[in-house]
N, CA, C and O atoms as a DFTB+ gen file, in Angstrom:
260 C
 N C O
     1  1      53.910     125.596      -0.300
     2  2      54.559     124.380      -0.317
     3  2      53.466     123.392      -0.227
     4  3      52.378     123.700       0.257
     5  1      53.719     122.242      -0.669
     6  2      52.512     121.217      -0.760
     7  2      52.541     120.283       0.392
     8  3      51.463     119.742       0.639
     9  1      53.552     119.979       1.150
    10  2      53.492     119.297       2.211
    11  2      53.836     119.861       3.371
    12  3      54.617     120.811       3.309
    13  1      53.375     119.446       4.607
    14  2      53.573     119.999       5.992
    15  2      53.557     118.854       6.999
    16  3      53.288     117.714       6.621
    17  1      53.857     119.145       8.351
    18  2      53.884     118.188       9.248
    19  2      52.612     118.402      10.175
    20  3      52.278     119.551      10.462
    21  1      51.873     117.267      10.664
    22  2      50.899     117.542      11.554
    23  2      51.050     116.194      12.457
    24  3      51.043     115.066      11.964
    25  1      51.173     116.436      13.688
    26  2      51.249     115.483      14.809
    27  2      52.340     114.182      14.247
    28  3      52.055     112.989      14.144
    29  1      53.574     114.814      13.954
    30  2      54.581     113.980      13.526
    31  2      54.482     113.397      12.012
    32  3      55.488     112.896      11.508
    33  1      53.378     113.460      11.363
    34  2      53.121     112.945      10.151
    35  2      53.211     114.021       8.880
    36  3      52.752     115.156       9.011
    37  1      53.786     113.615       7.745
    38  2      53.673     114.360       6.686
    39  2      52.204     114.542       6.060
    40  3      51.516     113.526       5.964
    41  1      51.737     115.640       5.674
    42  2      50.293     115.742       5.085
    43  2      50.648     116.498       4.005
    44  3      51.533     117.354       4.005
    45  1      49.898     116.155       3.002
    46  2      49.720     116.906       1.558
    47  2      48.610     117.675       1.568
    48  3      47.536     117.221       1.963
    49  1      48.751     118.906       1.140
    50  2      47.624     119.766       1.250
    51  2      46.539     119.622       0.150
    52  3      46.778     119.689      -1.056
    53  1      45.278     119.411       0.722
    54  2      44.149     119.280      -0.105
    55  2      42.908     119.455       0.775
    56  3      42.947     119.750       1.970
    57  1      41.759     119.232       0.022
    58  2      40.525     119.812       0.686
    59  2      40.236     119.314       1.998
    60  3      39.549     119.996       2.758
    61  1      40.717     118.121       2.371
    62  2      40.402     117.205       3.684
    63  2      41.755     117.291       4.657
    64  3      41.794     116.584       5.664
    65  1      42.785     118.117       4.348
    66  2      43.823     118.240       5.153
    67  2      43.717     119.123       6.237
    68  3      42.710     119.829       6.185
    69  1      44.474     119.304       7.234
    70  2      44.326     120.253       8.292
    71  2      44.466     121.764       7.960
    72  3      45.260     122.080       7.074
    73  1      43.857     122.578       8.512
    74  2      43.847     123.965       8.241
    75  2      45.169     124.620       8.715
    76  3      45.616     125.644       8.198
    77  1      45.702     124.022       9.635
    78  2      47.072     124.470      10.321
    79  2      47.956     123.394      10.577
    80  3      47.588     122.345      11.105
    81  1      49.137     123.638      10.207
    82  2      50.320     122.573      10.284
    83  2      51.483     123.116      10.671
    84  3      51.382     124.244      11.154
    85  1      52.627     122.623      10.600
    86  2      53.797     122.971      10.699
    87  2      54.769     122.781       9.585
    88  3      54.683     121.749       8.920
    89  1      55.742     123.720       9.292
    90  2      56.729     123.638       8.142
    91  2      57.747     122.545       8.597
    92  3      58.153     122.484       9.758
    93  1      58.156     121.633       7.548
    94  2      58.962     120.486       8.178
    95  2      60.469     120.910       8.106
    96  3      61.381     120.229       8.576
    97  1      60.625     122.074       7.486
    98  2      62.078     122.633       7.542
    99  2      62.388     123.493       8.806
   100  3      63.406     123.244       9.453
   101  1      61.501     124.549       9.199
   102  2      61.838     125.452      10.113
   103  2      60.705     125.268      11.522
   104  3      60.848     125.883      12.580
   105  1      59.839     124.503      11.296
   106  2      58.887     124.236      12.387
   107  2      57.931     125.136      12.742
   108  3      57.177     124.892      13.685
   109  1      57.848     126.305      12.015
   110  2      56.831     127.273      12.221
   111  2      55.489     126.962      11.610
   112  3      55.404     126.068      10.768
   113  1      54.417     127.667      12.001
   114  2      52.969     127.366      11.722
   115  2      52.917     127.829      10.389
   116  3      53.455     128.879      10.037
   117  1      52.138     126.903       9.457
   118  2      51.703     127.155       8.099
   119  2      50.003     127.016       8.057
   120  3      49.338     126.328       8.832
   121  1      49.575     127.708       7.139
   122  2      48.093     127.862       7.056
   123  2      47.792     127.300       5.591
   124  3      48.448     127.564       4.584
   125  1      46.645     126.454       5.672
   126  2      46.118     125.844       4.207
   127  2      45.626     127.001       3.558
   128  3      44.928     127.831       4.140
   129  1      46.003     127.094       2.235
   130  2      45.361     128.024       1.180
   131  2      44.810     127.301      -0.006
   132  3      45.104     126.115      -0.163
   133  1      44.074     127.892      -0.812
   134  2      43.675     127.432      -2.018
   135  2      43.713     128.504      -3.142
   136  3      43.830     129.694      -2.849
   137  1      43.624     128.117      -4.322
   138  2      43.796     128.945      -5.518
   139  2      43.274     128.322      -6.829
   140  3      43.629     127.199      -7.187
   141  1      42.405     129.103      -7.541
   142  2      41.592     128.600      -8.598
   143  2      42.626     128.837      -9.840
   144  3      43.039     129.979     -10.041
   145  1      43.001     127.858     -10.591
   146  2      43.794     127.903     -11.731
   147  2      43.004     128.461     -12.803
   148  3      41.809     128.716     -12.656
   149  1      43.766     128.697     -14.096
   150  2      42.982     129.339     -15.166
   151  2      42.094     128.294     -15.812
   152  3      41.130     128.668     -16.480
   153  1      42.383     126.895     -15.641
   154  2      41.380     125.938     -16.171
   155  2      40.446     125.531     -15.257
   156  3      39.912     124.434     -15.426
   157  1      40.058     126.429     -14.025
   158  2      39.154     126.323     -13.141
   159  2      39.167     125.238     -12.165
   160  3      38.142     124.941     -11.552
   161  1      40.346     124.592     -11.978
   162  2      40.675     123.476     -10.950
   163  2      41.145     124.275      -9.598
   164  3      41.597     125.418      -9.665
   165  1      41.017     123.665      -8.541
   166  2      41.400     124.213      -7.306
   167  2      42.678     123.745      -6.874
   168  3      42.722     122.521      -6.753
   169  1      43.725     124.354      -6.608
   170  2      45.159     123.844      -6.192
   171  2      45.065     124.278      -4.600
   172  3      44.497     125.282      -4.170
   173  1      45.666     123.410      -3.938
   174  2      45.763     123.518      -2.387
   175  2      47.290     123.532      -2.152
   176  3      48.092     122.831      -2.768
   177  1      47.603     124.469      -1.128
   178  2      48.813     124.523      -0.747
   179  2      49.113     125.139       0.799
   180  3      48.223     125.839       1.283
   181  1      50.068     124.954       1.414
   182  2      50.526     125.530       2.696
   183  2      51.318     126.805       2.623
   184  3      52.308     126.832       1.892
   185  1      50.977     127.839       3.300
   186  2      51.811     129.184       3.315
   187  2      52.203     129.416       4.800
   188  3      51.430     129.144       5.719
   189  1      53.413     129.920       4.980
   190  2      53.784     130.353       6.315
   191  2      52.857     131.459       6.813
   192  3      52.301     132.252       6.053
   193  1      52.715     131.458       8.271
   194  2      51.897     132.479       9.014
   195  2      52.667     133.782       8.597
   196  3      53.851     133.786       8.259
   197  1      51.868     134.869       8.660
   198  2      52.431     136.291       8.513
   199  2      53.546     136.578       9.618
   200  3      53.319     136.538      10.827
   201  1      54.662     136.844       9.097
   202  2      55.797     137.336      10.101
   203  2      56.627     136.057      10.547
   204  3      57.676     136.226      11.169
   205  1      56.265     135.032      10.300
   206  2      56.905     133.685      10.923
   207  2      58.008     133.395       9.921
   208  3      57.855     133.510       8.705
   209  1      59.235     132.974      10.570
   210  2      60.520     132.328       9.701
   211  2      60.771     132.965       8.593
   212  3      60.584     132.347       7.545
   213  1      61.232     134.288       8.541
   214  2      61.616     135.061       7.315
   215  2      62.756     134.288       6.575
   216  3      62.975     134.382       5.367
   217  1      63.492     133.467       7.508
   218  2      64.817     132.883       6.986
   219  2      64.453     131.485       6.351
   220  3      65.383     130.918       5.779
   221  1      63.380     130.930       6.370
   222  2      63.032     129.454       5.976
   223  2      63.120     129.530       4.448
   224  3      62.591     130.432       3.799
   225  1      63.826     128.522       3.920
   226  2      64.064     128.358       2.444
   227  2      62.718     128.101       1.760
   228  3      62.486     128.647       0.682
   229  1      61.886     127.354       2.296
   230  2      60.581     126.967       1.746
   231  2      59.644     128.210       1.766
   232  3      58.635     128.057       1.077
   233  1      59.741     129.287       2.339
   234  2      58.974     130.423       2.488
   235  2      58.941     130.930       0.916
   236  3      57.952     130.970       0.184
   237  1      60.229     131.287       0.619
   238  2      60.507     131.878      -0.755
   239  2      60.637     131.080      -1.798
   240  3      60.604     131.601      -2.912
   241  1      60.809     129.689      -1.681
   242  2      61.171     128.684      -2.713
   243  2      60.350     127.379      -2.322
   244  3      60.894     126.359      -1.897
   245  1      58.950     127.527      -2.518
   246  2      58.153     126.423      -2.144
   247  2      58.378     125.056      -2.717
   248  3      58.004     124.035      -2.139
   249  1      58.969     125.066      -3.812
   250  2      59.067     123.783      -4.571
   251  2      60.308     122.876      -4.120
   252  3      60.481     121.703      -4.449
   253  1      61.030     123.550      -3.409
   254  2      62.384     122.816      -2.624
   255  2      61.777     121.523      -2.175
   256  3      60.598     121.511      -1.818
   257  1      62.451     120.509      -2.168
   258  2      62.128     119.325      -1.318
   259  2      62.519     119.381       0.023
   260  3      62.281     118.437       0.775
């Protein structure tokens, strides 16, 4: 997912964003990750912690608003 919550504010994943935040839907912890795309740019996103909130819709469908 691209956005998460930190200290009551919405943060967008990026190189300067916090490493750990919370999911805005379920409230569980998410970690910042990065991925290099085929055109060599870096994409930043948040991912749920292992085993956290298996029922959260954003875990399996991160593009949902």
